[in-house]
N, C-alpha and C positions, 0 to 999 in steps of 0.2 A: 610653322613653328607653334602658333597658338593652338592649332588643332592637336598637335602632339602633346602639348602641355595639358590640354583639356582631357585627352585620352588617358594620359598617365594619372592625372588627378582622379578621374572616374574609376580607373582600376584600383587605385589606392583606397578610395572610399569603399568600393565593393569588397576588397580584401579585408578592410577593418570591420565591415559589417559582418562578413563571414566569420572572422575570429570572434567577435562579440557574440554572435549567434551560437557558435559552438561552445562557448563558455557559460551558457545559461545554466543557472542552478535553481532547482526546485526543491522544496522541502515537503516531504510526505509524512503525515502524522496519522496515527491510528491507535487502536487498543486491542489487546488480546485478553480473552476471558476464558474461564472454565465453566462449562455447562453441566451442572450436576443432574439435570433432568433429561438430558439426551434429546432435547427438542430442537436444537440447533438455532435457537434465538435466545436473546437475553431475557432472564426472568429476575425476580427479586432474590432468588437463591444463587444466581450467577456470581462468580467471584473474579476479581481482577487477577491477572497472572504476572506478578513481578518476576523478572528474570527469564521470561520466555524469549526464544529466538525467532526472529522473522527475517525474511529475505525478500528484497525487491529485485525482480528480474525483468528486463526488457528484451523482447524477441522481435526480430524483423518480421513484418507482416508477410512478406513473400517467401523468404528463405527459412524462416523460423530460427535462424541463428541467434544466439545470445549476443546482444549488443552492449548490455550494461547489467551489472549485478552488484548488490551491496547488502550486507547483513547488519543487524543490530539486535540488541536485547532491550526488553521493556524495562521501564523504571519501576519504582516502588508502587506506582499507581496503575501498573499494567499498560502504560502508554509508551509508544516508541516514536522516534523522529529520525527520518532518513534524509540524506541529501542525495539528490539525483543530479548529476552533472550532464549538461548538454540538452539539446532539444531532440526529443524522440518521436517526432511526427510520424515516422514510418514504422513505428514499433507498437507492440502491445506490451504494456508494463503492468505487472501484477505484484502485489505483496502477498506472500504466503507465510502461514504459520509453519515453523520448522521443528522446534523442539520445546516441549513443556518442562518447566522446572519441577512439576509435581508428578510423581510416579502414578498416583491414583487418578490423575486427570491428564492422560497423555494420548488419548485416541483422537486422531484428526477428525474434524467434522466433514462429512462428505459434501454437504451443500454449500458451506461457506469456508472452505479451506483458504481461498484466496480472494483478493479484492482488486479489481482492475482500476488503474489510475491513468489519467491523461497527463503525460509529461511533455507537453508541447505548448508553445506560445499561441498556437493556432486553435486552441480548444474553446475559445470564447470565455474562459475563466480569467478574470482580471486581477489575479493575485498569484504569487509564486508558491503559495502554500496549497497543497492538495490534501484532502481529508479522505482517508480510506475507511471503508465500512469495517465494523468490528469483525475480527476473526478469532478462532479459538480451538479449544480442545474439549473433549467430553470425558466424563468419568465412565468406567466400565459398566456400572449399574446406576440406575436412577435412585435418588434419595426418596424415602417414603413420603416426605412432605411435599414432593412435587405434584402429586395428584390434587391436593387442595389449592396449591398455587395456580395450577393450570385451570382448575374449575373457576377460580376467581377471575382469571384472564378471560375465559370464555363468557362468563356472566357479565363482564364489563362491556362486551360487544353488543 
């Protein structure tokens, strides 16, 4: 009888741990900007993009099937905050820029369209907040003042 009680207790503990584990919530934060120099990195001419749409999507590593998806819009500072429910240890999760609020800055950057995020407790990160790299859009044409800005950047190196 004592063994049966111990077994039932152990199963209950495992079930509770499983439920707690599956209800893990991560917060993903990042920013979206407009690149008016078409260099695909932030410069002093880059602008924050309030109202831009981003999407976080997790795909299973083996099957590539979507396991989780959530969208959000950036705030007045071009920043977003997404909640990711569950532990996605067997997934690759990425935040992608989806839609720009500015018609003159709506071309997706080819190099930094998305930012990979670790959404698992087993990542070695000791906080539930994950910070994504900046992502964004480019203008169709570079601004004339970009040349001097980029020369300044190069001369600082």
